[in-house]
N, CA, C and O atoms as a GROMACS GRO file, in nm:
protein
  612
    1MET      N    1  10.597   7.858   8.199
    1MET     CA    2  10.542   7.960   8.285
    1MET      C    3  10.571   8.097   8.223
    1MET      O    4  10.682   8.122   8.175
    2ASP      N    5  10.473   8.183   8.226
    2ASP     CA    6  10.490   8.319   8.173
    2ASP      C    7  10.589   8.398   8.258
    2ASP      O    8  10.602   8.375   8.378
    3ARG      N    9  10.656   8.489   8.193
    3ARG     CA   10  10.752   8.575   8.261
    3ARG      C   11  10.679   8.692   8.328
    3ARG      O   12  10.586   8.749   8.270
    4ILE      N   13  10.721   8.727   8.447
    4ILE     CA   14  10.660   8.838   8.521
    4ILE      C   15  10.762   8.949   8.534
    4ILE      O   16  10.877   8.925   8.572
    5ASN      N   17  10.722   9.070   8.503
    5ASN     CA   18  10.811   9.185   8.513
    5ASN      C   19  10.799   9.245   8.654
    5ASN      O   20  10.716   9.332   8.679
    6PHE      N   21  10.883   9.196   8.745
    6PHE     CA   22  10.878   9.243   8.884
    6PHE      C   23  10.925   9.387   8.899
    6PHE      O   24  10.897   9.451   9.000
    7ARG      N   25  10.997   9.437   8.801
    7ARG     CA   26  11.042   9.576   8.808
    7ARG      C   27  10.923   9.672   8.812
    7ARG      O   28  10.934   9.783   8.864
    8VAL      N   29  10.811   9.630   8.757
    8VAL     CA   30  10.691   9.713   8.758
    8VAL      C   31  10.650   9.742   8.903
    8VAL      O   32  10.609   9.854   8.935
    9LEU      N   33  10.661   9.642   8.990
    9LEU     CA   34  10.625   9.662   9.131
    9LEU      C   35  10.716   9.766   9.196
    9LEU      O   36  10.669   9.854   9.268
   10GLU      N   37  10.845   9.753   9.171
   10GLU     CA   38  10.940   9.849   9.228
   10GLU      C   39  10.915   9.989   9.174
   10GLU      O   40  10.916  10.087   9.249
   11LYS      N   41  10.892   9.999   9.044
   11LYS     CA   42  10.867  10.128   8.980
   11LYS      C   43  10.738  10.190   9.036
   11LYS      O   44  10.735  10.309   9.066
   12PHE      N   45  10.633  10.110   9.048
   12PHE     CA   46  10.506  10.160   9.102
   12PHE      C   47  10.526  10.213   9.244
   12PHE      O   48  10.476  10.320   9.278
   13SER      N   49  10.598  10.137   9.324
   13SER     CA   50  10.623  10.178   9.462
   13SER      C   51  10.696  10.312   9.467
   13SER      O   52  10.661  10.400   9.545
   14LYS      N   53  10.798  10.327   9.384
   14LYS     CA   54  10.872  10.453   9.379
   14LYS      C   55  10.785  10.566   9.326
   14LYS      O   56  10.790  10.678   9.377
   15ASP      N   57  10.706  10.538   9.223
   15ASP     CA   58  10.621  10.641   9.163
   15ASP      C   59  10.515  10.690   9.260
   15ASP      O   60  10.485  10.810   9.264
   16ILE      N   61  10.459  10.600   9.339
   16ILE     CA   62  10.353  10.640   9.431
   16ILE      C   63  10.410  10.730   9.541
   16ILE      O   64  10.339  10.817   9.592
   17GLU      N   65  10.537  10.710   9.577
   17GLU     CA   66  10.603  10.790   9.681
   17GLU      C   67  10.665  10.918   9.626
   17GLU      O   68  10.694  11.011   9.702
   18ARG      N   69  10.685  10.923   9.495
   18ARG     CA   70  10.752  11.039   9.435
   18ARG      C   71  10.676  11.168   9.468
   18ARG      O   72  10.554  11.176   9.455
   19GLY      N   73  10.751  11.266   9.508
   19GLY     CA   74  10.689  11.395   9.539
   19GLY      C   75  10.669  11.418   9.687
   19GLY      O   76  10.635  11.530   9.728
   20PHE      N   77  10.689  11.315   9.769
   20PHE     CA   78  10.674  11.334   9.914
   20PHE      C   79  10.793  11.415   9.964
   20PHE      O   80  10.907  11.369   9.960
   21ARG      N   81  10.766  11.534  10.012
   21ARG     CA   82  10.869  11.624  10.063
   21ARG      C   83  10.835  11.661  10.208
   21ARG      O   84  10.756  11.753  10.232
   22PRO      N   85  10.893  11.588  10.302
   22PRO     CA   86  10.860  11.617  10.442
   22PRO      C   87  10.909  11.754  10.486
   22PRO      O   88  11.014  11.802  10.444
   23GLU      N   89  10.830  11.816  10.572
   23GLU     CA   90  10.866  11.946  10.629
   23GLU      C   91  10.870  11.928  10.781
   23GLU      O   92  10.767  11.926  10.848
   24VAL      N   93  10.992  11.917  10.832
   24VAL     CA   94  11.009  11.894  10.975
   24VAL      C   95  11.100  11.996  11.041
   24VAL      O   96  11.146  11.976  11.153
   25GLY      N   97  11.126  12.106  10.972
   25GLY     CA   98  11.208  12.212  11.029
   25GLY      C   99  11.356  12.202  10.996
   25GLY      O  100  11.433  12.291  11.031
   26HIS      N  101  11.395  12.096  10.928
   26HIS     CA  102  11.534  12.079  10.884
   26HIS      C  103  11.533  11.983  10.766
   26HIS      O  104  11.435  11.913  10.742
   27LYS      N  105  11.645  11.980  10.693
   27LYS     CA  106  11.652  11.890  10.578
   27LYS      C  107  11.656  11.746  10.626
   27LYS      O  108  11.724  11.713  10.724
   28ILE      N  109  11.584  11.661  10.555
   28ILE     CA  110  11.583  11.519  10.587
   28ILE      C  111  11.565  11.443  10.456
   28ILE      O  112  11.478  11.477  10.376
   29ASN      N  113  11.647  11.342  10.433
   29ASN     CA  114  11.638  11.269  10.307
   29ASN      C  115  11.554  11.142  10.321
   29ASN      O  116  11.515  11.103  10.431
   30ARG      N  117  11.527  11.080  10.209
   30ARG     CA  118  11.438  10.964  10.206
   30ARG      C  119  11.489  10.850  10.294
   30ARG      O  120  11.411  10.788  10.367
   31ASN      N  121  11.619  10.822  10.289
   31ASN     CA  122  11.674  10.715  10.372
   31ASN      C  123  11.661  10.746  10.520
   31ASN      O  124  11.635  10.656  10.601
   32GLU      N  125  11.677  10.872  10.557
   32GLU     CA  126  11.661  10.911  10.697
   32GLU      C  127  11.516  10.888  10.741
   32GLU      O  128  11.490  10.838  10.850
   33VAL      N  129  11.422  10.926  10.655
   33VAL     CA  130  11.280  10.905  10.685
   33VAL      C  131  11.251  10.756  10.701
   33VAL      O  132  11.186  10.714  10.797
   34GLU      N  133  11.301  10.675  10.607
   34GLU     CA  134  11.280  10.530  10.612
   34GLU      C  135  11.334  10.471  10.742
   34GLU      O  136  11.267  10.391  10.807
   35LEU      N  137  11.455  10.512  10.780
   35LEU     CA  138  11.515  10.458  10.901
   35LEU      C  139  11.439  10.503  11.026
   35LEU      O  140  11.419  10.424  11.118
   36LEU      N  141  11.396  10.628  11.030
   36LEU     CA  142  11.317  10.674  11.144
   36LEU      C  143  11.189  10.592  11.159
   36LEU      O  144  11.155  10.549  11.269
   37PHE      N  145  11.118  10.571  11.048
   37PHE     CA  146  10.996  10.490  11.052
   37PHE      C  147  11.027  10.348  11.100
   37PHE      O  148  10.955  10.292  11.182
   38LEU      N  149  11.135  10.291  11.048
   38LEU     CA  150  11.172  10.154  11.080
   38LEU      C  151  11.209  10.139  11.227
   38LEU      O  152  11.165  10.044  11.292
   39VAL      N  153  11.288  10.230  11.280
   39VAL     CA  154  11.327  10.224  11.422
   39VAL      C  155  11.204  10.245  11.510
   39VAL      O  156  11.193  10.183  11.616
   40ASP      N  157  11.113  10.331  11.468
   40ASP     CA  158  10.990  10.354  11.544
   40ASP      C  159  10.905  10.227  11.546
   40ASP      O  160  10.848  10.191  11.650
   41GLU      N  161  10.895  10.159  11.432
   41GLU     CA  162  10.814  10.037  11.422
   41GLU      C  163  10.879   9.918  11.492
   41GLU      O  164  10.811   9.838  11.556
   42LYS      N  165  11.010   9.907  11.480
   42LYS     CA  166  11.084   9.792  11.533
   42LYS      C  167  11.202   9.839  11.619
   42LYS      O  168  11.317   9.826  11.577
   43PRO      N  169  11.175   9.892  11.737
   43PRO     CA  170  11.284   9.949  11.817
   43PRO      C  171  11.386   9.847  11.868
   43PRO      O  172  11.498   9.885  11.902
   44ASP      N  173  11.351   9.721  11.873
   44ASP     CA  174  11.442   9.620  11.928
   44ASP      C  175  11.518   9.542  11.822
   44ASP      O  176  11.585   9.444  11.853
   45MET      N  177  11.506   9.583  11.698
   45MET     CA  178  11.573   9.511  11.590
   45MET      C  179  11.725   9.531  11.599
   45MET      O  180  11.771   9.641  11.633
   46PRO      N  181  11.803   9.427  11.570
   46PRO     CA  182  11.949   9.444  11.570
   46PRO      C  183  11.994   9.552  11.471
   46PRO      O  184  11.936   9.567  11.363
   47PHE      N  185  12.096   9.625  11.509
   47PHE     CA  186  12.151   9.737  11.431
   47PHE      C  187  12.170   9.700  11.284
   47PHE      O  188  12.122   9.770  11.196
   48LYS      N  189  12.241   9.590  11.259
   48LYS     CA  190  12.273   9.552  11.121
   48LYS      C  191  12.148   9.520  11.040
   48LYS      O  192  12.147   9.537  10.918
   49GLU      N  193  12.044   9.473  11.106
   49GLU     CA  194  11.922   9.435  11.035
   49GLU      C  195  11.854   9.555  10.969
   49GLU      O  196  11.798   9.542  10.860
   50TYR      N  197  11.859   9.670  11.033
   50TYR     CA  198  11.803   9.791  10.973
   50TYR      C  199  11.871   9.820  10.839
   50TYR      O  200  11.804   9.847  10.739
   51GLY      N  201  12.003   9.814  10.839
   51GLY     CA  202  12.078   9.838  10.716
   51GLY      C  203  12.044   9.738  10.608
   51GLY      O  204  12.034   9.773  10.490
   52HIS      N  205  12.026   9.612  10.648
   52HIS     CA  206  11.990   9.508  10.551
   52HIS      C  207  11.853   9.537  10.488
   52HIS      O  208  11.837   9.526  10.367
   53ILE      N  209  11.757   9.573  10.570
   53ILE     CA  210  11.622   9.602  10.519
   53ILE      C  211  11.624   9.721  10.424
   53ILE      O  212  11.551   9.724  10.325
   54LEU      N  213  11.707   9.820  10.456
   54LEU     CA  214  11.717   9.939  10.371
   54LEU      C  215  11.809   9.919  10.250
   54LEU      O  216  11.827  10.010  10.169
   55HIS      N  217  11.866   9.798  10.239
   55HIS     CA  218  11.956   9.764  10.128
   55HIS      C  219  12.077   9.857  10.121
   55HIS      O  220  12.116   9.903  10.014
   56LEU      N  221  12.135   9.884  10.238
   56LEU     CA  222  12.252   9.972  10.245
   56LEU      C  223  12.374   9.892  10.289
   56LEU      O  224  12.366   9.806  10.376
   57GLU      N  225  12.487   9.924  10.230
   57GLU     CA  226  12.614   9.866  10.274
   57GLU      C  227  12.643   9.919  10.414
   57GLU      O  228  12.589  10.021  10.456
   58LYS      N  229  12.728   9.846  10.486
   58LYS     CA  230  12.758   9.881  10.626
   58LYS      C  231  12.803  10.026  10.641
   58LYS      O  232  12.756  10.097  10.730
   59SER      N  233  12.895  10.070  10.555
   59SER     CA  234  12.947  10.208  10.568
   59SER      C  235  12.839  10.311  10.538
   59SER      O  236  12.832  10.415  10.605
   60SER      N  237  12.754  10.284  10.439
   60SER     CA  238  12.645  10.377  10.406
   60SER      C  239  12.544  10.383  10.519
   60SER      O  240  12.492  10.490  10.552
   61PHE      N  241  12.517  10.267  10.579
   61PHE     CA  242  12.421  10.264  10.688
   61PHE      C  243  12.477  10.338  10.810
   61PHE      O  244  12.404  10.414  10.875
   62THR      N  245  12.603  10.316  10.841
   62THR     CA  246  12.666  10.386  10.954
   62THR      C  247  12.662  10.536  10.932
   62THR      O  248  12.634  10.612  11.025
   63TYR      N  249  12.689  10.580  10.809
   63TYR     CA  250  12.682  10.722  10.775
   63TYR      C  251  12.540  10.775  10.797
   63TYR      O  252  12.522  10.885  10.849
   64LEU      N  253  12.440  10.697  10.757
   64LEU     CA  254  12.301  10.737  10.775
   64LEU      C  255  12.268  10.755  10.923
   64LEU      O  256  12.205  10.853  10.962
   65VAL      N  257  12.311  10.660  11.005
   65VAL     CA  258  12.287  10.671  11.149
   65VAL      C  259  12.360  10.793  11.206
   65VAL      O  260  12.306  10.863  11.291
   66ASP      N  261  12.481  10.817  11.158
   66ASP     CA  262  12.556  10.936  11.202
   66ASP      C  263  12.481  11.065  11.168
   66ASP      O  264  12.481  11.160  11.246
   67LEU      N  265  12.416  11.068  11.051
   67LEU     CA  266  12.336  11.186  11.013
   67LEU      C  267  12.222  11.207  11.111
   67LEU      O  268  12.196  11.320  11.154
   68LEU      N  269  12.153  11.099  11.148
   68LEU     CA  270  12.042  11.110  11.243
   68LEU      C  271  12.093  11.155  11.380
   68LEU      O  272  12.027  11.233  11.448
   69GLU      N  273  12.209  11.105  11.420
   69GLU     CA  274  12.267  11.148  11.548
   69GLU      C  275  12.303  11.296  11.544
   69GLU      O  276  12.279  11.368  11.642
   70ALA      N  277  12.360  11.342  11.434
   70ALA     CA  278  12.399  11.483  11.421
   70ALA      C  279  12.278  11.575  11.428
   70ALA      O  280  12.290  11.690  11.471
   71LYS      N  281  12.162  11.525  11.386
   71LYS     CA  282  12.038  11.604  11.390
   71LYS      C  283  11.962  11.583  11.520
   71LYS      O  284  11.851  11.634  11.536
   72ASP      N  285  12.021  11.506  11.613
   72ASP     CA  286  11.960  11.475  11.742
   72ASP      C  287  11.826  11.402  11.725
   72ASP      O  288  11.732  11.424  11.801
   73LEU      N  289  11.819  11.314  11.625
   73LEU     CA  290  11.697  11.237  11.601
   73LEU      C  291  11.709  11.094  11.654
   73LEU      O  292  11.608  11.030  11.682
   74ALA      N  293  11.832  11.045  11.667
   74ALA     CA  294  11.855  10.909  11.716
   74ALA      C  295  11.989  10.903  11.786
   74ALA      O  296  12.076  10.989  11.770
   75ILE      N  297  12.004  10.797  11.865
   75ILE     CA  298  12.129  10.772  11.936
   75ILE      C  299  12.172  10.628  11.906
   75ILE      O  300  12.090  10.536  11.907
   76LYS      N  301  12.300  10.611  11.879
   76LYS     CA  302  12.357  10.478  11.859
   76LYS      C  303  12.415  10.433  11.993
   76LYS      O  304  12.497  10.504  12.052
   77LEU      N  305  12.372  10.317  12.040
   77LEU     CA  306  12.418  10.266  12.169
   77LEU      C  307  12.494  10.135  12.152
   77LEU      O  308  12.459  10.052  12.069
   78ASP      N  309  12.600  10.118  12.232
   78ASP     CA  310  12.673   9.992  12.236
   78ASP      C  311  12.604   9.898  12.333
   78ASP      O  312  12.551   9.941  12.436
   79ASP      N  313  12.604   9.770  12.300
   79ASP     CA  314  12.551   9.668  12.389
   79ASP      C  315  12.642   9.658  12.511
   79ASP      O  316  12.764   9.656  12.497
   80GLU      N  317  12.586   9.654  12.631
   80GLU     CA  318  12.667   9.648  12.752
   80GLU      C  319  12.744   9.518  12.765
   80GLU      O  320  12.853   9.516  12.822
   81ILE      N  321  12.689   9.410  12.712
   81ILE     CA  322  12.753   9.279  12.723
   81ILE      C  323  12.849   9.253  12.607
   81ILE      O  324  12.963   9.211  12.628
   82ASP      N  325  12.802   9.278  12.486
   82ASP     CA  326  12.882   9.252  12.366
   82ASP      C  327  12.904   9.384  12.293
   82ASP      O  328  12.815   9.432  12.224
   83LYS      N  329  13.022   9.441  12.309
   83LYS     CA  330  13.052   9.573  12.252
   83LYS      C  331  13.048   9.575  12.099
   83LYS      O  332  13.044   9.682  12.039
   84ARG      N  333  13.048   9.458  12.036
   84ARG     CA  334  13.038   9.453  11.889
   84ARG      C  335  12.896   9.483  11.843
   84ARG      O  336  12.875   9.523  11.728
   85LYS      N  337  12.800   9.464  11.931
   85LYS     CA  338  12.660   9.486  11.896
   85LYS      C  339  12.619   9.629  11.928
   85LYS      O  340  12.662   9.688  12.027
   86LYS      N  341  12.535   9.682  11.841
   86LYS     CA  342  12.486   9.819  11.860
   86LYS      C  343  12.334   9.820  11.845
   86LYS      O  344  12.274   9.728  11.790
   87SER      N  345  12.274   9.926  11.895
   87SER     CA  346  12.131   9.946  11.876
   87SER      C  347  12.108  10.094  11.845
   87SER      O  348  12.195  10.178  11.866
   88ILE      N  349  11.989  10.122  11.796
   88ILE     CA  350  11.951  10.260  11.764
   88ILE      C  351  11.827  10.293  11.845
   88ILE      O  352  11.733  10.214  11.852
   89VAL      N  353  11.828  10.410  11.906
   89VAL     CA  354  11.714  10.456  11.985
   89VAL      C  355  11.677  10.595  11.937
   89VAL      O  356  11.764  10.680  11.917
   90LEU      N  357  11.547  10.619  11.920
   90LEU     CA  358  11.502  10.752  11.882
   90LEU      C  359  11.508  10.845  12.003
   90LEU      O  360  11.474  10.806  12.115
   91THR      N  361  11.551  10.967  11.980
   91THR     CA  362  11.547  11.069  12.084
   91THR      C  363  11.404  11.124  12.091
   91THR      O  364  11.320  11.088  12.009
   92GLU      N  365  11.378  11.210  12.188
   92GLU     CA  366  11.246  11.274  12.194
   92GLU      C  367  11.220  11.353  12.065
   92GLU      O  368  11.110  11.349  12.010
   93LYS      N  369  11.322  11.424  12.019
   93LYS     CA  370  11.309  11.498  11.893
   93LYS      C  371  11.282  11.402  11.778
   93LYS      O  372  11.203  11.433  11.689
   94GLY      N  373  11.346  11.286  11.780
   94GLY     CA  374  11.324  11.185  11.676
   94GLY      C  375  11.181  11.133  11.679
   94GLY      O  376  11.119  11.115  11.574
   95LYS      N  377  11.129  11.108  11.799
   95LYS     CA  378  10.991  11.059  11.814
   95LYS      C  379  10.891  11.163  11.764
   95LYS      O  380  10.794  11.129  11.697
   96LYS      N  381  10.915  11.289  11.797
   96LYS     CA  382  10.826  11.397  11.750
   96LYS      C  383  10.834  11.411  11.598
   96LYS      O  384  10.734  11.437  11.532
   97THR      N  385  10.954  11.395  11.544
   97THR     CA  386  10.973  11.402  11.399
   97THR      C  387  10.896  11.290  11.330
   97THR      O  388  10.832  11.312  11.228
   98VAL      N  389  10.902  11.169  11.387
   98VAL     CA  390  10.828  11.056  11.330
   98VAL      C  391  10.679  11.086  11.330
   98VAL      O  392  10.610  11.058  11.232
   99GLU      N  393  10.628  11.143  11.439
   99GLU     CA  394  10.485  11.177  11.446
   99GLU      C  395  10.448  11.276  11.335
   99GLU      O  396  10.346  11.258  11.268
  100MET      N  397  10.530  11.379  11.316
  100MET     CA  398  10.504  11.477  11.209
  100MET      C  399  10.510  11.410  11.072
  100MET      O  400  10.426  11.434  10.986
  101LEU      N  401  10.611  11.326  11.052
  101LEU     CA  402  10.628  11.258  10.924
  101LEU      C  403  10.510  11.166  10.894
  101LEU      O  404  10.464  11.159  10.780
  102GLU      N  405  10.461  11.096  10.995
  102GLU     CA  406  10.348  11.005  10.975
  102GLU      C  407  10.224  11.081  10.928
  102GLU      O  408  10.155  11.037  10.837
  103VAL      N  409  10.197  11.195  10.991
  103VAL     CA  410  10.082  11.276  10.951
  103VAL      C  411  10.100  11.327  10.808
  103VAL      O  412  10.009  11.316  10.726
  104GLN      N  413  10.217  11.381  10.779
  104GLN     CA  414  10.244  11.434  10.645
  104GLN      C  415  10.238  11.324  10.540
  104GLN      O  416  10.183  11.344  10.431
  105HIS      N  417  10.295  11.208  10.572
  105HIS     CA  418  10.296  11.098  10.476
  105HIS      C  419  10.154  11.047  10.452
  105HIS      O  420  10.116  11.018  10.338
  106HIS      N  421  10.075  11.037  10.558
  106HIS     CA  422   9.936  10.992  10.543
  106HIS      C  423   9.858  11.088  10.452
  106HIS      O  424   9.786  11.044  10.363
  107GLU      N  425   9.872  11.217  10.476
  107GLU     CA  426   9.803  11.317  10.392
  107GLU      C  427   9.850  11.308  10.247
  107GLU      O  428   9.769  11.316  10.155
  108PHE      N  429   9.980  11.292  10.228
  108PHE     CA  430  10.035  11.280  10.093
  108PHE      C  431   9.978  11.157  10.023
  108PHE      O  432   9.936  11.164   9.907
  109MET      N  433   9.976  11.043  10.094
  109MET     CA  434   9.927  10.919  10.032
  109MET      C  435   9.777  10.927  10.003
  109MET      O  436   9.731  10.873   9.903
  110GLN      N  437   9.702  10.995  10.088
  110GLN     CA  438   9.559  11.014  10.062
  110GLN      C  439   9.540  11.086   9.929
  110GLN      O  440   9.455  11.048   9.848
  111LYS      N  441   9.618  11.191   9.908
  111LYS     CA  442   9.609  11.267   9.782
  111LYS      C  443   9.650  11.181   9.664
  111LYS      O  444   9.583  11.181   9.560
  112ARG      N  445   9.761  11.107   9.679
  112ARG     CA  446   9.810  11.023   9.569
  112ARG      C  447   9.707  10.916   9.533
  112ARG      O  448   9.678  10.894   9.415
  113LEU      N  449   9.654  10.850   9.634
  113LEU     CA  450   9.561  10.740   9.609
  113LEU      C  451   9.425  10.789   9.562
  113LEU      O  452   9.348  10.712   9.505
  114SER      N  453   9.395  10.916   9.585
  114SER     CA  454   9.268  10.971   9.536
  114SER      C  455   9.267  10.982   9.384
  114SER      O  456   9.162  11.005   9.323
  115LEU      N  457   9.384  10.965   9.322
  115LEU     CA  458   9.392  10.966   9.175
  115LEU      C  459   9.327  10.841   9.115
  115LEU      O  460   9.293  10.839   8.997
  116PHE      N  461   9.311  10.737   9.197
  116PHE     CA  462   9.253  10.611   9.150
  116PHE      C  463   9.103  10.607   9.178
  116PHE      O  464   9.055  10.666   9.275
  117SER      N  465   9.032  10.536   9.093
  117SER     CA  466   8.889  10.515   9.119
  117SER      C  467   8.876  10.419   9.237
  117SER      O  468   8.973  10.355   9.278
  118LYS      N  469   8.756  10.410   9.291
  118LYS     CA  470   8.733  10.320   9.403
  118LYS      C  471   8.765  10.176   9.363
  118LYS      O  472   8.823  10.100   9.441
  119GLU      N  473   8.726  10.139   9.242
  119GLU     CA  474   8.752  10.003   9.192
  119GLU      C  475   8.902   9.978   9.177
  119GLU      O  476   8.952   9.871   9.212
  120GLU      N  477   8.974  10.078   9.125
  120GLU     CA  478   9.119  10.063   9.109
  120GLU      C  479   9.187  10.050   9.245
  120GLU      O  480   9.278   9.969   9.263
  121PHE      N  481   9.141  10.130   9.340
  121PHE     CA  482   9.199  10.123   9.474
  121PHE      C  483   9.175   9.986   9.537
  121PHE      O  484   9.266   9.928   9.596
  122GLU      N  485   9.054   9.934   9.524
  122GLU     CA  486   9.022   9.801   9.580
  122GLU      C  487   9.105   9.692   9.512
  122GLU      O  488   9.152   9.600   9.578
  123SER      N  489   9.123   9.704   9.381
  123SER     CA  490   9.206   9.607   9.308
  123SER      C  491   9.350   9.614   9.357
  123SER      O  492   9.415   9.511   9.377
  124LEU      N  493   9.400   9.734   9.376
  124LEU     CA  494   9.536   9.753   9.426
  124LEU      C  495   9.550   9.692   9.565
  124LEU      O  496   9.647   9.621   9.593
  125LYS      N  497   9.454   9.719   9.650
  125LYS     CA  498   9.456   9.666   9.786
  125LYS      C  499   9.458   9.513   9.786
  125LYS      O  500   9.533   9.451   9.862
  126GLN      N  501   9.375   9.453   9.701
  126GLN     CA  502   9.371   9.307   9.691
  126GLN      C  503   9.503   9.252   9.636
  126GLN      O  504   9.552   9.149   9.683
  127ALA      N  505   9.559   9.320   9.537
  127ALA     CA  506   9.686   9.276   9.479
  127ALA      C  507   9.797   9.278   9.584
  127ALA      O  508   9.878   9.186   9.591
  128VAL      N  509   9.800   9.382   9.666
  128VAL     CA  510   9.901   9.392   9.772
  128VAL      C  511   9.882   9.278   9.873
  128VAL      O  512   9.979   9.219   9.919
  129GLU      N  513   9.758   9.248   9.907
  129GLU     CA  514   9.731   9.139  10.001
  129GLU      C  515   9.778   9.005   9.944
  129GLU      O  516   9.833   8.923  10.017
  130VAL      N  517   9.758   8.984   9.815
  130VAL     CA  518   9.804   8.860   9.750
  130VAL      C  519   9.956   8.854   9.753
  130VAL      O  520  10.014   8.750   9.786
  131ILE      N  521  10.020   8.965   9.720
  131ILE     CA  522  10.167   8.970   9.720
  131ILE      C  523  10.221   8.943   9.861
  131ILE      O  524  10.319   8.870   9.878
  132GLU      N  525  10.157   9.001   9.962
  132GLU     CA  526  10.200   8.977  10.101
  132GLU      C  527  10.188   8.829  10.137
  132GLU      O  528  10.278   8.774  10.200
  133SER      N  529  10.078   8.765  10.098
  133SER     CA  530  10.061   8.623  10.131
  133SER      C  531  10.161   8.536  10.055
  133SER      O  532  10.210   8.437  10.109
  134LEU      N  533  10.192   8.572   9.931
  134LEU     CA  534  10.292   8.497   9.854
  134LEU      C  535  10.431   8.517   9.914
  134LEU      O  536  10.511   8.424   9.918
  135GLU      N  537  10.459   8.638   9.959
  135GLU     CA  538  10.590   8.668  10.016
  135GLU      C  539  10.617   8.583  10.138
  135GLU      O  540  10.732   8.545  10.163
  136LYS      N  541  10.514   8.552  10.215
  136LYS     CA  542  10.530   8.470  10.334
  136LYS      C  543  10.574   8.328  10.300
  136LYS      O  544  10.632   8.258  10.383
  137LYS      N  545  10.547   8.284  10.178
  137LYS     CA  546  10.584   8.149  10.136
  137LYS      C  547  10.730   8.140  10.093
  137LYS      O  548  10.785   8.030  10.082
  138LEU      N  549  10.792   8.253  10.068
  138LEU     CA  550  10.932   8.253  10.023
  138LEU      C  551  11.024   8.213  10.139
  138LEU      O  552  10.997   8.248  10.254
  139PRO      N  553  11.131   8.141  10.108
  139PRO     CA  554  11.224   8.103  10.216
  139PRO      C  555  11.295   8.225  10.271
  139PRO      O  556  11.322   8.322  10.200
  140ARG      N  557  11.325   8.219  10.398
  140ARG     CA  558  11.398   8.327  10.464
  140ARG      C  559  11.546   8.317  10.429
  140ARG      O  560  11.598   8.209  10.402
  141ASP      N  561  11.611   8.430  10.430
  141ASP     CA  562  11.755   8.436  10.410
  141ASP      C  563  11.820   8.391  10.541
  141ASP      O  564  11.800   8.457  10.644
  142PRO      N  565  11.897   8.282  10.541
  142PRO     CA  566  11.956   8.233  10.667
  142PRO      C  567  12.048   8.334  10.735
  142PRO      O  568  12.067   8.329  10.857
  143LYS      N  569  12.107   8.425  10.658
  143LYS     CA  570  12.194   8.527  10.716
  143LYS      C  571  12.113   8.634  10.787
  143LYS      O  572  12.163   8.702  10.877
  144HIS      N  573  11.988   8.650  10.746
  144HIS     CA  574  11.901   8.755  10.801
  144HIS      C  575  11.763   8.696  10.828
  144HIS      O  576  11.666   8.733  10.761
  145PRO      N  577  11.752   8.604  10.925
  145PRO     CA  578  11.625   8.534  10.946
  145PRO      C  579  11.508   8.622  10.985
  145PRO      O  580  11.393   8.583  10.967
  146LYS      N  581  11.536   8.741  11.038
  146LYS     CA  582  11.426   8.829  11.080
  146LYS      C  583  11.388   8.928  10.971
  146LYS      O  584  11.297   9.008  10.990
  147HIS      N  585  11.456   8.923  10.859
  147HIS     CA  586  11.439   9.025  10.754
  147HIS      C  587  11.293   9.049  10.718
  147HIS      O  588  11.252   9.165  10.707
  148ARG      N  589  11.215   8.945  10.699
  148ARG     CA  590  11.078   8.964  10.653
  148ARG      C  591  10.985   9.009  10.765
  148ARG      O  592  10.876   9.060  10.736
  149ASP      N  593  11.022   8.991  10.890
  149ASP     CA  594  10.935   9.028  11.000
  149ASP      C  595  10.890   9.173  10.992
  149ASP      O  596  10.778   9.206  11.032
  150HIS      N  597  10.977   9.261  10.942
  150HIS     CA  598  10.942   9.403  10.931
  150HIS      C  599  10.817   9.423  10.847
  150HIS      O  600  10.735   9.510  10.878
  151TYR      N  601  10.802   9.346  10.743
  151TYR     CA  602  10.693   9.366  10.649
  151TYR      C  603  10.567   9.288  10.686
  151TYR      O  604  10.460   9.318  10.635
  152ASN      N  605  10.579   9.189  10.774
  152ASN     CA  606  10.467   9.100  10.797
  152ASN      C  607  10.402   9.110  10.934
  152ASN      O  608  10.319   9.026  10.968
  153ASP      N  609  10.436   9.207  11.012
  153ASP     CA  610  10.373   9.219  11.144
  153ASP      C  611  10.244   9.296  11.137
  153ASP      O  612  10.178   9.316  11.238
   0.00000   0.00000   0.00000
């Protein structure tokens, strides 16, 4: 079987996003943006699962959540039944920030993707669809059974 350079996919993904500089009235980093989008998309996901999806160690993820709390964008809540469990909820300011970020990101991606011809864009779209269907065939990580749900809904 031929060897596939999967790093190309990661590099392409990073390159297509490179240059996105959100303007929301305060400094916000890429991980904060990712977590805001993720919490908005999956508000009921377990606390630890967000960190797993973002590929962050527990301490780094906790620090990230603390940053969002300090900016009044999210709140970390303890589970009433099991104090070991936590959840993240967007504040009103966090929800408004996500709305602004979505508009800005959409406009940015429109500009980035306009660099491709119609044929290139269609090929890219088809390639992503193939990758998504192949990804569904991969076994789930038993430690994180919901991990892929974020990408496949």
